[in-house]
mmCIF file of the C-alpha atoms, coordinates in Angstrom:
data_MODEL
# 
_entry.id   MODEL 
# 
loop_
_atom_site.group_PDB 
_atom_site.id 
_atom_site.type_symbol 
_atom_site.label_atom_id 
_atom_site.label_alt_id 
_atom_site.label_comp_id 
_atom_site.label_asym_id 
_atom_site.label_entity_id 
_atom_site.label_seq_id 
_atom_site.pdbx_PDB_ins_code 
_atom_site.Cartn_x 
_atom_site.Cartn_y 
_atom_site.Cartn_z 
_atom_site.occupancy 
_atom_site.B_iso_or_equiv 
_atom_site.pdbx_formal_charge 
_atom_site.auth_seq_id 
_atom_site.auth_comp_id 
_atom_site.auth_asym_id 
_atom_site.auth_atom_id 
_atom_site.pdbx_PDB_model_num 
ATOM 1   C CA . MET A 1 1   ? 85.589  91.491  51.505  1.00 0.00 ? 1   MET A CA 1 
ATOM 2   C CA . ASN A 1 2   ? 83.256  93.590  48.816  1.00 0.00 ? 2   ASN A CA 1 
ATOM 3   C CA . ALA A 1 3   ? 80.015  95.456  50.346  1.00 0.00 ? 3   ALA A CA 1 
ATOM 4   C CA . PRO A 1 4   ? 76.970  95.005  48.587  1.00 0.00 ? 4   PRO A CA 1 
ATOM 5   C CA . VAL A 1 5   ? 75.972  97.432  45.886  1.00 0.00 ? 5   VAL A CA 1 
ATOM 6   C CA . GLU A 1 6   ? 72.411  98.787  44.952  1.00 0.00 ? 6   GLU A CA 1 
ATOM 7   C CA . ALA A 1 7   ? 71.161  97.755  41.199  1.00 0.00 ? 7   ALA A CA 1 
ATOM 8   C CA . SER A 1 8   ? 71.896  98.858  38.592  1.00 0.00 ? 8   SER A CA 1 
ATOM 9   C CA . LYS A 1 9   ? 69.221  101.113 36.855  1.00 0.00 ? 9   LYS A CA 1 
ATOM 10  C CA . GLU A 1 10  ? 68.249  101.594 33.114  1.00 0.00 ? 10  GLU A CA 1 
ATOM 11  C CA . PHE A 1 11  ? 67.416  105.498 32.603  1.00 0.00 ? 11  PHE A CA 1 
ATOM 12  C CA . LYS A 1 12  ? 65.464  106.524 28.594  1.00 0.00 ? 12  LYS A CA 1 
ATOM 13  C CA . VAL A 1 13  ? 67.119  109.587 27.588  1.00 0.00 ? 13  VAL A CA 1 
ATOM 14  C CA . GLY A 1 14  ? 64.902  112.231 27.513  1.00 0.00 ? 14  GLY A CA 1 
ATOM 15  C CA . ASP A 1 15  ? 61.616  110.143 29.405  1.00 0.00 ? 15  ASP A CA 1 
ATOM 16  C CA . ALA A 1 16  ? 59.121  110.054 27.250  1.00 0.00 ? 16  ALA A CA 1 
ATOM 17  C CA . GLU A 1 17  ? 60.498  112.461 24.625  1.00 0.00 ? 17  GLU A CA 1 
ATOM 18  C CA . GLY A 1 18  ? 63.256  110.664 23.704  1.00 0.00 ? 18  GLY A CA 1 
ATOM 19  C CA . TRP A 1 19  ? 66.016  111.224 21.990  1.00 0.00 ? 19  TRP A CA 1 
ATOM 20  C CA . ARG A 1 20  ? 64.946  113.836 19.505  1.00 0.00 ? 20  ARG A CA 1 
ATOM 21  C CA . GLN A 1 21  ? 66.209  117.455 18.299  1.00 0.00 ? 21  GLN A CA 1 
ATOM 22  C CA . PRO A 1 22  ? 64.439  119.399 20.519  1.00 0.00 ? 22  PRO A CA 1 
ATOM 23  C CA . ASP A 1 23  ? 62.725  122.611 19.374  1.00 0.00 ? 23  ASP A CA 1 
ATOM 24  C CA . VAL A 1 24  ? 64.147  126.239 19.109  1.00 0.00 ? 24  VAL A CA 1 
ATOM 25  C CA . ASN A 1 25  ? 62.527  127.343 22.820  1.00 0.00 ? 25  ASN A CA 1 
ATOM 26  C CA . GLU A 1 26  ? 63.839  123.854 24.282  1.00 0.00 ? 26  GLU A CA 1 
ATOM 27  C CA . THR A 1 27  ? 67.744  123.717 23.703  1.00 0.00 ? 27  THR A CA 1 
ATOM 28  C CA . SER A 1 28  ? 68.270  122.541 27.312  1.00 0.00 ? 28  SER A CA 1 
ATOM 29  C CA . LEU A 1 29  ? 65.821  119.894 27.381  1.00 0.00 ? 29  LEU A CA 1 
ATOM 30  C CA . TYR A 1 30  ? 68.895  116.954 27.789  1.00 0.00 ? 30  TYR A CA 1 
ATOM 31  C CA . ASN A 1 31  ? 70.890  118.913 30.357  1.00 0.00 ? 31  ASN A CA 1 
ATOM 32  C CA . GLN A 1 32  ? 67.754  119.480 32.431  1.00 0.00 ? 32  GLN A CA 1 
ATOM 33  C CA . TRP A 1 33  ? 66.852  115.947 32.110  1.00 0.00 ? 33  TRP A CA 1 
ATOM 34  C CA . ALA A 1 34  ? 70.722  115.205 33.136  1.00 0.00 ? 34  ALA A CA 1 
ATOM 35  C CA . ALA A 1 35  ? 70.235  117.704 36.311  1.00 0.00 ? 35  ALA A CA 1 
ATOM 36  C CA . ILE A 1 36  ? 67.135  115.708 37.698  1.00 0.00 ? 36  ILE A CA 1 
ATOM 37  C CA . ASN A 1 37  ? 69.135  111.942 37.539  1.00 0.00 ? 37  ASN A CA 1 
ATOM 38  C CA . ARG A 1 38  ? 72.173  110.534 39.317  1.00 0.00 ? 38  ARG A CA 1 
ATOM 39  C CA . PHE A 1 39  ? 74.134  108.493 37.358  1.00 0.00 ? 39  PHE A CA 1 
ATOM 40  C CA . HIS A 1 40  ? 76.075  105.599 38.908  1.00 0.00 ? 40  HIS A CA 1 
ATOM 41  C CA . VAL A 1 41  ? 78.464  103.141 37.853  1.00 0.00 ? 41  VAL A CA 1 
ATOM 42  C CA . GLY A 1 42  ? 76.454  99.990  36.157  1.00 0.00 ? 42  GLY A CA 1 
ATOM 43  C CA . ASP A 1 43  ? 73.396  102.207 35.117  1.00 0.00 ? 43  ASP A CA 1 
ATOM 44  C CA . SER A 1 44  ? 72.729  102.189 31.765  1.00 0.00 ? 44  SER A CA 1 
ATOM 45  C CA . LEU A 1 45  ? 70.960  104.907 29.064  1.00 0.00 ? 45  LEU A CA 1 
ATOM 46  C CA . ARG A 1 46  ? 68.139  103.935 26.507  1.00 0.00 ? 46  ARG A CA 1 
ATOM 47  C CA . PHE A 1 47  ? 68.427  106.397 23.649  1.00 0.00 ? 47  PHE A CA 1 
ATOM 48  C CA . LYS A 1 48  ? 65.086  105.775 21.466  1.00 0.00 ? 48  LYS A CA 1 
ATOM 49  C CA . TYR A 1 49  ? 65.096  107.608 18.128  1.00 0.00 ? 49  TYR A CA 1 
ATOM 50  C CA . ASN A 1 50  ? 63.750  107.397 14.807  1.00 0.00 ? 50  ASN A CA 1 
ATOM 51  C CA . ASN A 1 51  ? 65.629  108.423 11.963  1.00 0.00 ? 51  ASN A CA 1 
ATOM 52  C CA . ASP A 1 52  ? 68.748  109.738 13.849  1.00 0.00 ? 52  ASP A CA 1 
ATOM 53  C CA . SER A 1 53  ? 71.812  108.625 15.596  1.00 0.00 ? 53  SER A CA 1 
ATOM 54  C CA . VAL A 1 54  ? 74.102  108.987 18.752  1.00 0.00 ? 54  VAL A CA 1 
ATOM 55  C CA . LEU A 1 55  ? 77.491  109.132 19.072  1.00 0.00 ? 55  LEU A CA 1 
ATOM 56  C CA . VAL A 1 56  ? 79.546  108.337 22.368  1.00 0.00 ? 56  VAL A CA 1 
ATOM 57  C CA . VAL A 1 57  ? 82.406  111.311 21.887  1.00 0.00 ? 57  VAL A CA 1 
ATOM 58  C CA . TYR A 1 58  ? 85.097  113.134 23.873  1.00 0.00 ? 58  TYR A CA 1 
ATOM 59  C CA . LYS A 1 59  ? 84.206  116.657 25.871  1.00 0.00 ? 59  LYS A CA 1 
ATOM 60  C CA . GLY A 1 60  ? 85.437  118.197 22.639  1.00 0.00 ? 60  GLY A CA 1 
ATOM 61  C CA . GLY A 1 61  ? 83.262  116.845 20.592  1.00 0.00 ? 61  GLY A CA 1 
ATOM 62  C CA . TYR A 1 62  ? 80.349  117.227 22.663  1.00 0.00 ? 62  TYR A CA 1 
ATOM 63  C CA . TYR A 1 63  ? 81.359  120.982 22.556  1.00 0.00 ? 63  TYR A CA 1 
ATOM 64  C CA . HIS A 1 64  ? 81.869  121.454 19.197  1.00 0.00 ? 64  HIS A CA 1 
ATOM 65  C CA . CYS A 1 65  ? 79.225  119.036 17.747  1.00 0.00 ? 65  CYS A CA 1 
ATOM 66  C CA . ASN A 1 66  ? 82.330  117.327 16.119  1.00 0.00 ? 66  ASN A CA 1 
ATOM 67  C CA . THR A 1 67  ? 80.964  114.010 14.557  1.00 0.00 ? 67  THR A CA 1 
ATOM 68  C CA . SER A 1 68  ? 84.077  113.157 12.455  1.00 0.00 ? 68  SER A CA 1 
ATOM 69  C CA . ASN A 1 69  ? 85.816  111.090 15.625  1.00 0.00 ? 69  ASN A CA 1 
ATOM 70  C CA . PRO A 1 70  ? 83.380  109.494 17.855  1.00 0.00 ? 70  PRO A CA 1 
ATOM 71  C CA . ILE A 1 71  ? 84.424  106.668 20.680  1.00 0.00 ? 71  ILE A CA 1 
ATOM 72  C CA . SER A 1 72  ? 81.491  104.536 19.022  1.00 0.00 ? 72  SER A CA 1 
ATOM 73  C CA . GLY A 1 73  ? 78.241  105.568 16.987  1.00 0.00 ? 73  GLY A CA 1 
ATOM 74  C CA . PHE A 1 74  ? 74.751  103.750 16.710  1.00 0.00 ? 74  PHE A CA 1 
ATOM 75  C CA . ASN A 1 75  ? 72.081  104.294 14.707  1.00 0.00 ? 75  ASN A CA 1 
ATOM 76  C CA . ASN A 1 76  ? 69.413  101.317 15.161  1.00 0.00 ? 76  ASN A CA 1 
ATOM 77  C CA . GLY A 1 77  ? 66.709  103.660 16.978  1.00 0.00 ? 77  GLY A CA 1 
ATOM 78  C CA . ASN A 1 78  ? 67.394  101.810 20.169  1.00 0.00 ? 78  ASN A CA 1 
ATOM 79  C CA . THR A 1 79  ? 70.410  101.973 21.715  1.00 0.00 ? 79  THR A CA 1 
ATOM 80  C CA . VAL A 1 80  ? 71.752  101.122 25.048  1.00 0.00 ? 80  VAL A CA 1 
ATOM 81  C CA . ILE A 1 81  ? 74.993  102.621 26.977  1.00 0.00 ? 81  ILE A CA 1 
ATOM 82  C CA . ASN A 1 82  ? 76.164  100.856 29.949  1.00 0.00 ? 82  ASN A CA 1 
ATOM 83  C CA . LEU A 1 83  ? 78.311  103.458 31.917  1.00 0.00 ? 83  LEU A CA 1 
ATOM 84  C CA . ASP A 1 84  ? 81.433  101.506 33.077  1.00 0.00 ? 84  ASP A CA 1 
ATOM 85  C CA . LYS A 1 85  ? 83.306  104.381 34.798  1.00 0.00 ? 85  LYS A CA 1 
ATOM 86  C CA . PRO A 1 86  ? 82.545  107.651 36.451  1.00 0.00 ? 86  PRO A CA 1 
ATOM 87  C CA . GLY A 1 87  ? 83.570  111.023 35.675  1.00 0.00 ? 87  GLY A CA 1 
ATOM 88  C CA . PRO A 1 88  ? 81.657  112.590 32.482  1.00 0.00 ? 88  PRO A CA 1 
ATOM 89  C CA . ALA A 1 89  ? 79.899  111.029 29.648  1.00 0.00 ? 89  ALA A CA 1 
ATOM 90  C CA . TYR A 1 90  ? 79.284  112.818 26.376  1.00 0.00 ? 90  TYR A CA 1 
ATOM 91  C CA . PHE A 1 91  ? 76.717  112.330 24.133  1.00 0.00 ? 91  PHE A CA 1 
ATOM 92  C CA . ILE A 1 92  ? 75.579  114.072 20.847  1.00 0.00 ? 92  ILE A CA 1 
ATOM 93  C CA . SER A 1 93  ? 73.192  113.367 17.702  1.00 0.00 ? 93  SER A CA 1 
ATOM 94  C CA . GLY A 1 94  ? 75.262  112.143 14.467  1.00 0.00 ? 94  GLY A CA 1 
ATOM 95  C CA . THR A 1 95  ? 73.475  114.810 12.830  1.00 0.00 ? 95  THR A CA 1 
ATOM 96  C CA . PRO A 1 96  ? 75.716  117.916 13.421  1.00 0.00 ? 96  PRO A CA 1 
ATOM 97  C CA . ASP A 1 97  ? 72.440  120.421 12.867  1.00 0.00 ? 97  ASP A CA 1 
ATOM 98  C CA . HIS A 1 98  ? 70.714  118.518 15.579  1.00 0.00 ? 98  HIS A CA 1 
ATOM 99  C CA . CYS A 1 99  ? 73.638  118.522 18.115  1.00 0.00 ? 99  CYS A CA 1 
ATOM 100 C CA . LYS A 1 100 ? 73.913  122.340 17.704  1.00 0.00 ? 100 LYS A CA 1 
ATOM 101 C CA . ASN A 1 101 ? 70.341  122.988 18.197  1.00 0.00 ? 101 ASN A CA 1 
ATOM 102 C CA . GLY A 1 102 ? 70.698  120.915 21.429  1.00 0.00 ? 102 GLY A CA 1 
ATOM 103 C CA . GLN A 1 103 ? 70.446  117.340 20.779  1.00 0.00 ? 103 GLN A CA 1 
ATOM 104 C CA . ARG A 1 104 ? 73.358  116.701 23.172  1.00 0.00 ? 104 ARG A CA 1 
ATOM 105 C CA . LEU A 1 105 ? 74.332  115.085 26.082  1.00 0.00 ? 105 LEU A CA 1 
ATOM 106 C CA . VAL A 1 106 ? 76.528  114.806 29.109  1.00 0.00 ? 106 VAL A CA 1 
ATOM 107 C CA . VAL A 1 107 ? 75.888  112.734 32.298  1.00 0.00 ? 107 VAL A CA 1 
ATOM 108 C CA . ASP A 1 108 ? 78.015  112.871 35.880  1.00 0.00 ? 108 ASP A CA 1 
ATOM 109 C CA . VAL A 1 109 ? 78.913  108.835 36.416  1.00 0.00 ? 109 VAL A CA 1 
ATOM 110 C CA . MET A 1 110 ? 79.415  108.741 40.416  1.00 0.00 ? 110 MET A CA 1 
ATOM 111 C CA . SER A 1 111 ? 80.958  105.763 41.794  1.00 0.00 ? 111 SER A CA 1 
ATOM 112 C CA . LEU A 1 112 ? 79.410  102.453 42.954  1.00 0.00 ? 112 LEU A CA 1 
ATOM 113 C CA . HIS A 1 113 ? 78.696  103.400 46.404  1.00 0.00 ? 113 HIS A CA 1 
ATOM 114 C CA . PRO A 1 114 ? 77.868  100.380 48.993  1.00 0.00 ? 114 PRO A CA 1 
ATOM 115 C CA . ILE A 1 115 ? 73.916  99.798  50.432  1.00 0.00 ? 115 ILE A CA 1 
ATOM 116 C CA . SER A 1 116 ? 74.028  101.075 54.385  1.00 0.00 ? 116 SER A CA 1 
ATOM 117 C CA . GLN A 1 117 ? 74.283  98.113  56.719  1.00 0.00 ? 117 GLN A CA 1 
ATOM 118 C CA . THR A 1 118 ? 71.506  97.774  58.962  1.00 0.00 ? 118 THR A CA 1 
ATOM 119 C CA . PRO A 1 119 ? 72.846  98.661  62.565  1.00 0.00 ? 119 PRO A CA 1 
ATOM 120 C CA . PRO A 1 120 ? 73.272  95.379  64.554  1.00 0.00 ? 120 PRO A CA 1 
ATOM 121 C CA . SER A 1 121 ? 69.723  93.886  66.572  1.00 0.00 ? 121 SER A CA 1 
ATOM 122 C CA . ILE A 1 122 ? 69.594  94.244  70.158  1.00 0.00 ? 122 ILE A CA 1 
ATOM 123 C CA . ALA A 1 123 ? 69.698  91.047  71.039  1.00 0.00 ? 123 ALA A CA 1 
ATOM 124 C CA . THR A 1 124 ? 73.716  91.102  69.753  1.00 0.00 ? 124 THR A CA 1 
ATOM 125 C CA . PRO A 1 125 ? 75.815  92.834  71.965  1.00 0.00 ? 125 PRO A CA 1 
ATOM 126 C CA . PRO A 1 126 ? 78.255  94.842  70.558  1.00 0.00 ? 126 PRO A CA 1 
ATOM 127 C CA . GLN A 1 127 ? 82.041  93.988  70.288  1.00 0.00 ? 127 GLN A CA 1 
ATOM 128 C CA . PRO A 1 128 ? 84.529  94.800  72.791  1.00 0.00 ? 128 PRO A CA 1 
ATOM 129 C CA . TYR A 1 129 ? 86.848  96.958  71.090  1.00 0.00 ? 129 TYR A CA 1 
ATOM 130 C CA . PHE A 1 130 ? 90.454  96.021  72.111  1.00 0.00 ? 130 PHE A CA 1 
ATOM 131 C CA . PRO A 1 131 ? 93.677  97.938  70.998  1.00 0.00 ? 131 PRO A CA 1 
ATOM 132 C CA . VAL A 1 132 ? 96.562  96.844  69.086  1.00 0.00 ? 132 VAL A CA 1 
ATOM 133 C CA . SER A 1 133 ? 98.503  95.897  71.887  1.00 0.00 ? 133 SER A CA 1 
ATOM 134 C CA . LEU A 1 134 ? 97.066  94.470  75.400  1.00 0.00 ? 134 LEU A CA 1 
ATOM 135 C CA . SER A 1 135 ? 99.092  95.853  78.461  1.00 0.00 ? 135 SER A CA 1 
ATOM 136 C CA . PRO A 1 136 ? 98.419  94.539  81.703  1.00 0.00 ? 136 PRO A CA 1 
ATOM 137 C CA . SER A 1 137 ? 96.111  97.131  83.870  1.00 0.00 ? 137 SER A CA 1 
ATOM 138 C CA . PRO A 1 138 ? 98.144  98.823  86.852  1.00 0.00 ? 138 PRO A CA 1 
ATOM 139 C CA . SER A 1 139 ? 98.024  97.041  90.162  1.00 0.00 ? 139 SER A CA 1 
ATOM 140 C CA . PRO A 1 140 ? 95.628  98.583  92.399  1.00 0.00 ? 140 PRO A CA 1 
ATOM 141 C CA . LEU A 1 141 ? 98.349  99.756  95.055  1.00 0.00 ? 141 LEU A CA 1 
ATOM 142 C CA . SER A 1 142 ? 100.301 101.768 91.775  1.00 0.00 ? 142 SER A CA 1 
ATOM 143 C CA . ALA A 1 143 ? 96.954  103.316 91.346  1.00 0.00 ? 143 ALA A CA 1 
ATOM 144 C CA . GLY A 1 144 ? 95.940  104.448 94.461  1.00 0.00 ? 144 GLY A CA 1 
ATOM 145 C CA . VAL A 1 145 ? 99.675  105.611 94.953  1.00 0.00 ? 145 VAL A CA 1 
ATOM 146 C CA . SER A 1 146 ? 98.802  107.952 92.002  1.00 0.00 ? 146 SER A CA 1 
ATOM 147 C CA . VAL A 1 147 ? 95.793  109.144 92.988  1.00 0.00 ? 147 VAL A CA 1 
ATOM 148 C CA . SER A 1 148 ? 97.355  109.806 96.836  1.00 0.00 ? 148 SER A CA 1 
ATOM 149 C CA . VAL A 1 149 ? 100.090 112.005 94.974  1.00 0.00 ? 149 VAL A CA 1 
ATOM 150 C CA . THR A 1 150 ? 97.655  113.518 93.251  1.00 0.00 ? 150 THR A CA 1 
ATOM 151 C CA . LEU A 1 151 ? 95.766  114.798 96.015  1.00 0.00 ? 151 LEU A CA 1 
ATOM 152 C CA . ILE A 1 152 ? 99.150  115.821 98.240  1.00 0.00 ? 152 ILE A CA 1 
ATOM 153 C CA . SER A 1 153 ? 99.611  117.918 95.077  1.00 0.00 ? 153 SER A CA 1 
ATOM 154 C CA . VAL A 1 154 ? 96.504  119.819 95.171  1.00 0.00 ? 154 VAL A CA 1 
ATOM 155 C CA . SER A 1 155 ? 96.441  120.305 98.789  1.00 0.00 ? 155 SER A CA 1 
ATOM 156 C CA . ILE A 1 156 ? 100.223 121.732 98.358  1.00 0.00 ? 156 ILE A CA 1 
ATOM 157 C CA . ALA A 1 157 ? 98.848  123.945 96.039  1.00 0.00 ? 157 ALA A CA 1 
ATOM 158 C CA . LEU A 1 158 ? 95.629  125.028 97.644  1.00 0.00 ? 158 LEU A CA 1 
ATOM 159 C CA . LEU A 1 159 ? 97.626  125.704 101.004 1.00 0.00 ? 159 LEU A CA 1 
ATOM 160 C CA . ILE A 1 160 ? 100.389 128.357 99.240  1.00 0.00 ? 160 ILE A CA 1 
ATOM 161 C CA . SER A 1 161 ? 97.487  130.065 97.396  1.00 0.00 ? 161 SER A CA 1 
ATOM 162 C CA . LEU A 1 162 ? 95.622  130.564 101.044 1.00 0.00 ? 162 LEU A CA 1 
ATOM 163 C CA . VAL A 1 163 ? 98.886  131.237 102.803 1.00 0.00 ? 163 VAL A CA 1 
ATOM 164 C CA . THR A 1 164 ? 99.382  134.154 100.530 1.00 0.00 ? 164 THR A CA 1 
ATOM 165 C CA . VAL A 1 165 ? 96.171  135.585 100.166 1.00 0.00 ? 165 VAL A CA 1 
ATOM 166 C CA . VAL A 1 166 ? 96.440  135.963 104.183 1.00 0.00 ? 166 VAL A CA 1 
ATOM 167 C CA . CYS A 1 167 ? 100.031 136.966 103.983 1.00 0.00 ? 167 CYS A CA 1 
ATOM 168 C CA . CYS A 1 168 ? 99.738  139.583 101.499 1.00 0.00 ? 168 CYS A CA 1 
ATOM 169 C CA . VAL A 1 169 ? 96.261  140.885 101.719 1.00 0.00 ? 169 VAL A CA 1 
ATOM 170 C CA . PRO A 1 170 ? 96.578  144.118 103.807 1.00 0.00 ? 170 PRO A CA 1 
# 
Protein backbone atom coordinates (compact mmCIF):
# COMPACT_ATOMS: atom_id res chain seq x y z
CA MET A 1 0.00 0.00 0.00
CA ASN A 2 1.44 3.40 -0.95
CA ALA A 3 1.49 6.14 1.67
CA PRO A 4 -0.04 9.47 0.66
CA VAL A 5 2.45 12.20 -0.19
CA GLU A 6 2.35 15.95 0.22
CA ALA A 7 1.07 17.96 -2.73
CA SER A 8 3.68 19.17 -5.19
CA LYS A 9 4.62 22.83 -5.22
CA GLU A 10 5.58 25.21 -8.02
CA PHE A 11 8.44 27.59 -7.20
CA LYS A 12 8.94 30.83 -9.14
CA VAL A 13 12.70 31.00 -9.55
CA GLY A 14 14.04 34.19 -7.95
CA ASP A 15 10.57 35.05 -6.58
CA ALA A 16 9.72 38.64 -7.63
CA GLU A 17 13.14 39.05 -9.29
CA GLY A 18 12.47 36.25 -11.77
CA TRP A 19 15.22 34.75 -13.96
CA ARG A 20 17.60 37.55 -14.89
CA GLN A 21 21.27 38.46 -14.90
CA PRO A 22 22.10 39.54 -11.33
CA ASP A 23 23.65 42.93 -10.68
CA VAL A 24 27.38 43.05 -9.85
CA ASN A 25 26.81 43.04 -6.07
CA GLU A 26 24.23 40.22 -6.09
CA THR A 27 25.98 37.37 -7.91
CA SER A 28 24.80 34.88 -5.26
CA LEU A 29 21.13 35.81 -5.80
CA TYR A 30 20.05 32.34 -6.99
CA ASN A 31 22.19 30.42 -4.49
CA GLN A 32 20.55 32.38 -1.68
CA TRP A 33 17.11 31.81 -3.15
CA ALA A 34 17.70 28.04 -3.43
CA ALA A 35 19.05 27.88 0.15
CA ILE A 36 15.79 29.14 1.67
CA ASN A 37 13.58 26.68 -0.24
CA ARG A 38 13.12 22.90 0.02
CA PHE A 39 12.53 21.08 -3.25
CA HIS A 40 11.02 17.60 -3.52
CA VAL A 41 10.44 15.18 -6.36
CA GLY A 42 7.17 16.24 -7.99
CA ASP A 43 7.74 19.97 -7.44
CA SER A 44 8.39 22.29 -10.38
CA LEU A 45 10.38 25.42 -11.10
CA ARG A 46 8.88 28.30 -13.10
CA PHE A 47 11.44 30.49 -14.86
CA LYS A 48 10.02 33.91 -15.90
CA TYR A 49 12.36 35.95 -18.13
CA ASN A 50 12.68 38.37 -21.05
CA ASN A 51 15.21 38.15 -23.91
CA ASP A 52 17.03 35.26 -22.29
CA SER A 53 16.83 31.48 -21.94
CA VAL A 54 17.23 28.71 -19.44
CA LEU A 55 19.31 25.58 -19.97
CA VAL A 56 19.19 22.38 -17.96
CA VAL A 57 22.80 21.24 -17.77
CA TYR A 58 25.10 18.70 -16.16
CA LYS A 59 27.32 19.63 -13.22
CA GLY A 60 30.27 20.59 -15.46
CA GLY A 61 28.07 22.83 -17.59
CA TYR A 62 26.91 24.59 -14.44
CA TYR A 63 30.38 25.21 -13.01
CA HIS A 64 31.98 26.21 -16.32
CA CYS A 65 28.95 28.04 -17.78
CA ASN A 66 29.18 25.72 -20.76
CA THR A 67 26.16 26.21 -23.02
CA SER A 68 27.34 23.86 -25.80
CA ASN A 69 25.87 20.58 -24.50
CA PRO A 70 22.69 21.21 -22.48
CA ILE A 71 20.30 18.45 -21.45
CA SER A 72 17.49 20.74 -22.62
CA GLY A 73 16.97 24.41 -23.40
CA PHE A 74 14.06 26.85 -23.38
CA ASN A 75 13.58 30.42 -24.57
CA ASN A 76 9.83 31.05 -24.36
CA GLY A 77 10.01 33.48 -21.40
CA ASN A 78 7.84 31.31 -19.16
CA THR A 79 9.41 27.88 -18.65
CA VAL A 80 8.17 25.27 -16.17
CA ILE A 81 10.53 22.42 -15.37
CA ASN A 82 9.35 19.43 -13.34
CA LEU A 83 11.74 18.05 -10.74
CA ASP A 84 11.33 14.33 -11.37
CA LYS A 85 14.26 12.72 -9.54
CA PRO A 86 16.18 13.30 -6.30
CA GLY A 87 19.62 14.87 -6.27
CA PRO A 88 21.11 18.09 -7.62
CA ALA A 89 19.56 19.79 -10.66
CA TYR A 90 21.59 22.41 -12.56
CA PHE A 91 20.30 25.41 -14.56
CA ILE A 92 22.11 28.23 -16.35
CA SER A 93 21.27 31.12 -18.62
CA GLY A 94 21.87 30.38 -22.29
CA THR A 95 23.84 33.62 -22.52
CA PRO A 96 27.39 32.76 -21.36
CA ASP A 97 28.09 36.19 -19.85
CA HIS A 98 24.87 36.03 -17.85
CA CYS A 99 25.88 32.67 -16.37
CA LYS A 100 29.37 33.94 -15.51
CA ASN A 101 27.76 36.89 -13.74
CA GLY A 102 25.66 34.62 -11.50
CA GLN A 103 22.58 33.69 -13.52
CA ARG A 104 22.81 30.03 -12.64
CA LEU A 105 21.00 27.85 -10.18
CA VAL A 106 21.54 24.49 -8.52
CA VAL A 107 18.75 22.95 -6.45
CA ASP A 108 18.98 19.86 -4.28
CA VAL A 109 15.85 17.81 -4.92
CA MET A 110 14.80 15.62 -2.02
CA SER A 111 12.82 12.38 -2.30
CA LEU A 112 9.11 12.30 -1.77
CA HIS A 113 8.16 12.05 1.85
CA PRO A 114 4.90 10.60 3.13
CA ILE A 115 2.42 12.73 5.03
CA SER A 116 2.64 11.89 8.70
CA GLN A 117 -0.24 9.74 9.77
CA THR A 118 -2.47 11.02 12.56
CA PRO A 119 -2.40 8.88 15.69
CA PRO A 120 -5.36 6.54 16.18
CA SER A 121 -8.26 7.95 18.16
CA ILE A 122 -8.77 6.96 21.79
CA ALA A 123 -11.94 5.10 20.80
CA THR A 124 -9.88 2.61 18.80
CA PRO A 125 -8.03 0.30 21.17
CA PRO A 126 -4.50 -0.63 20.15
CA GLN A 127 -4.11 -3.93 18.40
CA PRO A 128 -2.26 -6.57 20.43
CA TYR A 129 1.19 -7.52 19.24
CA PHE A 130 1.77 -11.18 18.49
CA PRO A 131 5.20 -12.56 17.75
CA VAL A 132 5.65 -14.54 14.56
CA SER A 133 5.36 -17.89 16.30
CA LEU A 134 2.91 -18.33 19.13
CA SER A 135 4.04 -20.70 21.86
CA PRO A 136 1.87 -21.85 24.72
CA SER A 137 2.45 -20.09 28.02
CA PRO A 138 4.11 -22.13 30.76
CA SER A 139 1.83 -24.04 33.07
CA PRO A 140 1.32 -22.50 36.52
CA LEU A 141 3.14 -25.46 38.10
CA SER A 142 6.33 -25.00 36.05
CA ALA A 143 6.33 -21.24 36.70
CA GLY A 144 6.00 -21.85 40.43
CA VAL A 145 8.86 -24.35 40.39
CA SER A 146 11.07 -21.82 38.60
CA VAL A 147 10.35 -19.14 41.20
CA SER A 148 10.96 -21.60 44.06
CA VAL A 149 14.30 -22.73 42.63
CA THR A 150 15.38 -19.11 42.16
CA LEU A 151 14.43 -18.21 45.75
CA ILE A 152 16.29 -21.23 47.10
CA SER A 153 19.41 -20.32 45.08
CA VAL A 154 19.37 -16.74 46.40
CA SER A 155 18.80 -17.93 49.96
CA ILE A 156 21.77 -20.32 49.78
CA ALA A 157 24.02 -17.58 48.39
CA LEU A 158 23.03 -15.24 51.23
CA LEU A 159 23.58 -17.95 53.84
CA ILE A 160 27.07 -18.71 52.47
CA SER A 161 27.94 -14.99 52.54
CA LEU A 162 26.71 -14.67 56.14
CA VAL A 163 28.67 -17.73 57.31
CA THR A 164 31.80 -16.41 55.60
CA VAL A 165 31.50 -13.02 57.33
CA VAL A 166 30.72 -14.50 60.79
CA CYS A 167 33.32 -17.20 60.51
CA CYS A 168 36.18 -15.15 59.16
CA VAL A 169 35.80 -11.81 60.94
CA PRO A 170 38.24 -11.61 63.93
